[in-house]
N, C-alpha and C positions, 0 to 999 in steps of 0.2 A: 730974257729973264735977267733980272738984276743979280749982282753978286750976293747981296743980302738974302734975296729969295732963294737962290741956289744953296746958300749955306743953311738956311732954315729947313729946306727940303732934305738936305743931307743929314742934318741933325735929327730930323723926324724919322728918316729911314733908319739911321743908326740905332735910335731908341727901339724901333720895332725889331731890328735884328737882335739887340740885346735881350729883349723879351723872348724872342724865338730861340735864341742860343745862349742860355745862361752859362756863366763862367767862360765866356768866349776868350777873353785874354789869357786865362790860365790854360785852356785847352789848346790855344795856338802855341803856347810855350812848350807844352807836352808834345804836340805834333812836330814842332821844329826839332826837338830832341830825337823823336822817333825817326824822322826823315834822315837825320845825321847817322843814326845807327844803321838804317837800311842802306845808306850810301856807302858806308864803310864795310859792312858785312855782307850785304846782298841777301837774296833768298837762299834757302837750303840748309840753314842751321837748326839746331834744336831750340825749342821754346825757352829752355833754361838759359841758353846763351844770349838770346835776345833780351830776356828779363834782366840778366846781369849787366849787359851793355846799356840798356835803357836806364837802369839805376845809376850807372857810372856817368852817363851823359847828363842826367838830371842833377847829379851831385856837382859836376863841372859847371853847370849853369846856375848853381845855387838855388835850385827849385826844391823846396822841402817836400819830403814824401815819407811814407811808412811802407815797408815791404812785407809780404807774406802775413798780412793782418788777419788774425783769427776773429771771427764774428760769431758769438754764441747764437744758437738756434733754440728758441723756446717753442715747444709744441704742447698746447693745451695746459699751459702753466708749468710744464716740466722742462728744464734745461737739458737738451740732448747732449750725449757724450761727444758727438762729432760736431765740430764748428765749421762754418763756411771759411774758406781761406782765400782772401783777395790778393791778387798779385801786387797791386799798388793802390794806395790812397794818396793822392797828391794834394798837398796843402790842406788836408782835411776837407776837401771840397769836391774832388773828382776821382772816381774809381777808374783805374786802367787795367784792363784784362789783356794780357799778351798771348797771342796764338802763333803757331807755326803750322798751319794746315793747308791742304790743297784748296779749301774754300771755307768761308764762314757760312754756317747754317743758321736757320732760324732759332734752333735750340741754344746757340751761343749768345744771341741777342736776348733771348728769354732769360738765360742764366744771369747776364749782366743786369737786366731789369730787376730780377729777384734780389740781387746784391744791393741795388740802389734802394729798393723798398725796405730791405732789412736794415740798412744804415740810415734811412731817411735822407739820403743825398739826392740831388736833382740830376746830376750829369755823370755819364760814364763814357769811356772810349774803349772800343773793342779794336785792337790793332793786330792784324794778321801780317806778319813779316814774310811769310812764304809766298810772296807774289812778285812778279817782275817790277811792277810799279806800285809803290806803297800806297798811293792814293786809292787804288782799287781795294786795298785791304783794310780800310778804315771805316768804322761804323760809329756814329755818335748816337748814344741812347739817352733819352730824357725821361725821367720819372715824372709823368704828368699827374700821378695820383698823390703827390705830396700835398700837405702833410697827411700821414697815415691816419685813417679813421677806423675804429673798430667796426667789424661787420656785425650784422644782426645774426643772432644764433639761428642755426638751421633747425627745422622741426621735423 
């Protein structure tokens, strides 16, 4: 295979990856920061410690984020008194939920997916720091239902 053909194939593959993994460059930066936090602190700390350390690491890397973001919840036209509270929204494009659990359950993925739908964002990272190898504690969640469409009323 010629060098030109190999480059074309690589470019085509990369385009497919980008479609499959939106916000890949940003999520790679977030994950690099998370790996650094885990390397320094290891497993066994409180969730709030990992949240603070990840915020500090993102700041050191000049990655913009908002922490403890309140997202209002509207139910049948009424704004509820209790809002969703997101751990981090990075660069207004990726939600990061930090955990320190023995295992990530399906309910945690569903929670992050609900956050993505409520904010109309496409990608979220669920990062569980309470694992020996951080790679095992990372889940990437994609909101495939974007953009939101109103549902038909139930009868």
